[in-house]
N, C-alpha and C positions, 0 to 999 in steps of 0.2 A: 759912469762917474770915475772921476780921477782918483788917483792913489793919494793918501795923506802926504803932505809936504815934509813931514817930520820923519819919514821912514828911514832915511839915511842915518839918523841920530838916534832912532827908538831902539832901545836895548830890548823891550818886549818883542818887537817885529823881528829884529836880527836874530833872536834866540829861537823864535817858534815858527818862522815862515817857512823855512827849509828843512825843519826837523821832521824826519821820517817816522819818528816814534811819537809825535806830539798828539796828545788826547784831542778828540773830536771837538770838545769845548773849546779848546785853545784855538783850533783851526777856524772855529766859528766866530771866535773874537777878531781874527785876523781879517777874516771876510767882512764882517760887519763894520768895524771900527777902523781898519787899516785901508780897507780898499772899497767900503761900502757905505751906505746912507748914515751911519752913525759917527761919522769922523768928527762933526761938531760936538758930540757928546763925550768924546774922550777925555778922561779925567787926567791921564798921562800927560797928553797933549796941553792941558790947561795949566797943570803944573809946571811943566816944562816953560811955557810961555811966561807965566807970572813969576816965577822964581829964577828966570834967566838961563836956562839950559837943561838938557836931558839928565844931566848929572845929578840933579836934586830929585829925580823921580826914583822912588824905591825899586829895586830890581825885581822884587816879587809883587808888584802892584799890576792888577789886571787893568785894561781900558776903562772898566766901568768903576774903578776906585777900590774895588775889594782886593784882599790879599789872595794870592794863588792857594789853591787848595793845599792843606797842610802846613802853612805857614800863617803868621800873624802880622800885626802891625807894630810889635814891640821895637823894632830897629828904625821905624819910621820917624822923622823929624817933627817937632811941633808945628813947624810951618807947613809941612805937608798935611798933617792931621786936620789943622784948622781950614785948609783949602777943600778938603772933600767933606 
């Protein structure tokens, strides 16, 4: 399977793809959503496409649309929350 076409602009991928200290869970997200069979299910990708760019995707959003552990949705825009 090909890699996601949004990798170059995806802050999640950039942040965790080469991080030697990343948690296994985050490595799994990269494997499944960025390089695997769940690319079409990536909420980050959907939000980027609908709102017009990766700058609208919250930096603490996982590809499944949930906030990263230890964070919450308090800084997410209403537009983003409506889409998930």
